[in-house]
Structures are given as structure tokens and as C-alpha cells.
C-alpha positions in Angstrom: 26.7 -3.9 -34.9 22.8 -4.4 -35.4 21.0 -1.5 -33.8 17.6 -2.9 -34.4 15.9 -3.9 -31.2 12.4 -5.3 -30.0 10.9 -4.8 -26.8 7.6 -5.2 -24.9 5.8 -2.9 -22.3 3.2 -4.7 -20.0 1.8 -4.8 -16.6 3.5 -7.8 -15.1 0.8 -8.0 -12.4 -2.0 -8.9 -15.3 -3.1 -12.5 -15.4 -1.8 -14.5 -18.1 -4.0 -13.9 -21.4 -5.6 -10.7 -19.9 -4.8 -7.1 -20.2 -2.9 -5.2 -23.0 0.7 -4.4 -23.6 3.0 -3.1 -26.4 5.3 -4.8 -28.7 7.8 -2.3 -30.2 10.5 -2.6 -33.0 13.1 0.2 -32.5 16.6 1.4 -33.4 18.9 1.8 -30.3 21.6 4.3 -30.0 24.0 4.5 -27.2 24.0 7.9 -25.4 26.9 10.2 -25.3 28.5 10.8 -21.8 26.7 14.3 -21.7 23.3 12.8 -22.5 24.1 10.0 -20.2 24.2 12.5 -17.3 20.5 13.3 -17.8 19.5 9.6 -18.2 21.4 8.8 -14.8 19.5 11.6 -13.1 16.3 10.4 -14.2 17.3 6.8 -13.4 18.1 7.3 -9.9 15.2 9.6 -9.2 12.9 6.7 -9.6 10.6 5.7 -6.8 9.9 2.3 -5.1 10.9 -0.4 -5.7 14.2 1.2 -7.0 14.7 3.4 -3.9 16.1 6.9 -3.7 19.7 6.4 -4.6 22.0 9.5 -4.9 23.6 9.6 -8.3 26.6 11.6 -6.9 29.7 9.7 -8.0 27.8 6.6 -9.1 27.7 7.4 -12.9 31.6 8.1 -12.8 32.1 4.7 -11.1 29.7 2.9 -13.6 31.6 4.4 -16.6 34.9 3.6 -15.0 34.0 0.0 -14.5 32.2 -0.2 -17.9 29.2 -1.5 -16.0 26.3 0.5 -17.5 25.6 2.3 -20.7 22.3 4.1 -21.4 20.6 3.8 -24.8 17.9 5.6 -26.4 15.1 3.5 -28.3 13.3 5.3 -31.3 10.4 3.3 -32.2 10.0 2.2 -35.8 6.8 0.1 -35.4 4.4 -0.4 -32.5 1.6 -2.9 -31.9 -0.8 -3.5 -29.0 -2.8 -6.6 -28.3 -6.5 -6.2 -29.2 -8.5 -6.6 -26.0 -11.7 -7.3 -28.0 -10.2 -10.7 -29.4 -10.1 -13.9 -27.5 -6.8 -15.0 -29.1 -3.6 -13.0 -29.5 -4.3 -10.6 -32.2 -2.0 -7.5 -32.3 -3.0 -4.1 -33.9 -0.4 -1.8 -35.4 -0.3 1.7 -34.0 0.5 4.2 -36.6 3.5 6.5 -35.8 3.1 10.1 -37.1 
């Protein structure tokens, strides 16, 4: 199984070609059951538009039905587009 992933983070309300965002290369790992409990708590504490949903019993149901898995993404490279450029130029953000 290939654990290498890519993802993007941006404000979807920005007009096309405007604003900034991040492009990320990362390594993904599936969380253990124990670590997933913390993730599910965070997931269901989110505010609108996701609503306030109680996690009580939901995680067990998701796991039983093999619907949801939680993963941790550890970035290996990150870029952002340069807002000073008129064309799509990305700048690497150095990880320490």
C-alpha cells in the first residue's frame, strides 16, 4: 500500500485565480482505535456547517460497519502559491 498522499488547503470562497492556498505532499498512517477516539471527539465537536453531533455510540457504529477510518497526514513538502505573481508560481515552505 502506498502511504504517499497529496492534499490542498484553500478557501473555496476565493475567486478563481485569486487568494492563496497550500499544496502538500505527506505520508498517511491509519490511526489506531485508541487514537481514533480522540479524532472522533474532535470531528464531532466541529461547528457549523457540520453541526453539533454527539459522538456517543457513533464511533463504534462506524467501526463496526467499516464506514470510517481516521488517518494522520505528516507533511514531507509544503508549497504555497506566490500572491505577488500573476501566473501560478508556487514557493516551497521549508519544514524544520
